[in-house]
C-alpha positions as CSV (number, residue, x, y, z in Angstrom):
1,X,-80.0,-47.3,-94.2
2,X,-82.7,-49.3,-92.4
3,X,-81.0,-52.6,-93.2
4,X,-77.9,-51.3,-91.4
5,X,-80.0,-50.3,-88.4
6,X,-81.7,-53.7,-88.3
7,X,-78.4,-55.5,-88.6
8,X,-77.0,-53.4,-85.7
9,X,-80.1,-54.2,-83.6
10,X,-79.7,-57.9,-84.3
11,X,-76.0,-57.8,-83.3
12,X,-76.9,-56.0,-80.0
13,X,-79.6,-58.5,-79.3
14,X,-77.1,-61.3,-79.8
15,X,-74.7,-59.6,-77.3
16,X,-77.5,-59.2,-74.8
17,X,-78.5,-62.9,-75.2
18,X,-74.9,-64.0,-74.7
19,X,-74.6,-61.9,-71.5
20,X,-77.8,-63.3,-70.1
21,X,-76.6,-66.8,-70.9
22,X,-73.3,-66.0,-69.0
23,X,-75.3,-64.7,-66.1
24,X,-77.5,-67.8,-65.9
25,X,-74.4,-70.0,-66.2
26,X,-72.6,-68.2,-63.4
27,X,-75.7,-68.3,-61.2
28,X,-76.0,-72.1,-61.7
29,X,-72.3,-72.6,-61.0
30,X,-72.5,-70.7,-57.7
31,X,-75.7,-72.5,-56.7
32,X,-77.7,-69.2,-56.8
33,X,-79.9,-70.2,-59.8
34,X,-83.5,-70.7,-58.6
35,X,-82.8,-68.8,-55.3
36,X,-83.0,-65.2,-56.6
37,X,-85.3,-63.3,-58.9
38,X,-84.0,-61.7,-62.1
39,X,-85.8,-58.9,-63.8
40,X,-84.6,-57.8,-67.2
41,X,-85.9,-54.5,-68.4
42,X,-85.4,-52.4,-71.5
43,X,-85.6,-48.8,-72.4
44,X,-88.5,-48.3,-74.8
45,X,-87.0,-45.1,-76.2
46,X,-88.8,-41.8,-76.7
47,X,-89.1,-41.9,-80.5
48,X,-92.0,-39.9,-82.0
49,X,-94.9,-42.0,-83.3
50,X,-97.5,-41.1,-85.8
51,X,-101.2,-41.1,-84.8
52,X,-101.8,-44.1,-87.1
53,X,-99.4,-46.3,-85.1
54,X,-100.8,-45.4,-81.6
55,X,-102.6,-48.2,-80.0
56,X,-105.7,-47.0,-78.1
57,X,-106.1,-49.3,-75.0
58,X,-109.9,-49.1,-75.0
59,X,-110.0,-50.4,-78.6
60,X,-108.1,-53.5,-77.5
61,X,-109.1,-54.0,-73.9
62,X,-112.3,-53.4,-72.0
63,X,-111.6,-50.6,-69.4
64,X,-113.2,-52.7,-66.7
65,X,-110.4,-55.2,-66.9
66,X,-107.6,-52.9,-65.7
67,X,-106.7,-49.8,-63.7
68,X,-104.6,-47.4,-65.7
69,X,-101.6,-46.3,-63.6
70,X,-99.7,-44.2,-66.1
71,X,-100.3,-43.3,-69.8
72,X,-96.9,-42.4,-71.4
73,X,-95.4,-43.9,-74.5
74,X,-95.7,-47.2,-72.5
75,X,-98.8,-47.6,-70.5
76,X,-98.7,-49.0,-67.0
77,X,-101.8,-50.9,-65.9
78,X,-102.9,-53.3,-63.2
79,X,-105.1,-56.2,-64.2
80,X,-108.4,-56.4,-62.3
81,X,-109.6,-59.9,-63.3
82,X,-106.7,-62.3,-63.2
83,X,-105.5,-63.6,-66.5
84,X,-108.5,-62.3,-68.4
85,X,-106.4,-59.2,-69.3
86,X,-103.6,-61.4,-70.7
87,X,-106.1,-63.4,-72.7
88,X,-107.6,-60.2,-74.1
89,X,-104.3,-58.9,-75.3
90,X,-103.3,-62.2,-76.9
91,X,-106.7,-62.5,-78.6
92,X,-106.2,-59.1,-80.2
93,X,-102.9,-60.3,-81.7
94,X,-101.5,-56.8,-81.2
95,X,-98.4,-56.2,-83.2
96,X,-96.0,-53.4,-82.7
97,X,-94.1,-52.4,-85.8
98,X,-91.1,-50.0,-86.0
């Protein structure tokens, strides 16, 4: 069952990649590439998560490095000290598994 779900996800990712490639190609052909900003977002879903898989921000990042804007399944925060927040996250090598 999980293999079929994984294969379906890979197929959808391929379709998304193809469409983004087409978008970039068309923007370049119409001389709009580099003149506009593109923001690609994704729905994180609302699947239940066990307590063992919840990442506690304060265990990974010092609270003095960010302002917490929203704590939902996906936290929104504002870095307070430039790239130090990014470096803190990458040093933790946080891995999200599903």
